[in-house]
C-alpha positions in Angstrom: 99.8 61.2 58.9 96.3 62.6 59.2 93.5 60.0 58.8 89.9 60.1 57.9 87.2 57.6 58.9 85.3 56.0 56.0 82.2 54.0 56.6 80.9 51.3 54.3 78.2 48.7 54.5 79.9 45.3 54.0 78.0 42.1 53.2 78.2 39.8 56.2 80.1 37.0 54.4 82.8 39.5 53.4 82.9 41.0 56.9 83.2 37.5 58.3 86.2 36.9 56.0 87.8 40.1 57.2 87.3 39.1 60.8 88.8 35.7 60.2 91.8 37.1 58.4 92.4 39.7 61.0 92.3 37.1 63.7 94.7 34.8 61.8 97.1 37.6 61.1 96.7 39.1 64.5 95.9 42.4 63.0 92.9 44.8 63.3 90.0 44.9 60.9 91.1 48.4 60.1 94.5 47.2 59.1 93.1 44.5 56.8 90.7 47.0 55.2 93.4 49.6 54.7 95.7 47.0 53.1 93.0 45.8 50.8 91.9 49.3 49.8 95.5 50.4 49.1 96.1 47.3 46.9 92.9 47.8 45.0 93.6 51.5 44.4 97.2 50.6 43.2 95.7 48.0 40.8 93.1 50.4 39.4 95.8 53.1 38.9 98.0 50.6 37.0 95.0 49.5 34.9 94.2 53.1 34.0 97.9 53.8 33.2 98.0 50.8 30.9 94.7 51.7 29.3 96.0 55.2 28.5 99.2 53.8 27.1 97.2 51.4 24.9 95.0 54.3 23.7 98.1 56.3 22.9 99.4 53.4 20.8 96.1 53.3 18.9 96.3 57.0 18.3 99.8 56.6 17.0 98.8 53.8 14.7 100.7 51.1 16.6 98.1 48.4 16.1 98.0 44.9 14.8 95.2 44.1 12.3 92.6 41.4 13.1 93.7 38.9 10.5 97.3 38.9 11.9 96.0 38.3 15.4 93.6 35.6 14.1 96.4 33.8 12.3 98.6 33.9 15.4 95.8 32.6 17.6 95.1 29.8 15.1 98.8 28.9 15.2 98.5 28.5 19.0 95.7 26.1 18.6 97.7 24.0 16.1 100.7 23.9 18.5 98.5 22.6 21.2 97.0 20.0 18.9 93.6 21.6 18.7 91.7 22.7 15.7 89.7 25.9 15.8 86.0 25.8 14.8 84.8 29.0 13.0 
């Protein structure tokens, strides 16, 4: 696999955490950063996918009106023994 070097200015507290984690896991800084970046990108891609699915639901009219949601939420408060202040 071809690679590309990326450079970033990292705040010292975060860089120190990376160093400590790399030492604890007996891995390189680069490995830690690569794992973190891959996980973050996966998370952002999933978030975008879910957002697009939600927007498609709205476009298709698959929505729940506010009053129905409010009634449901108020029911959760009652089950937990709380009362909701308006």
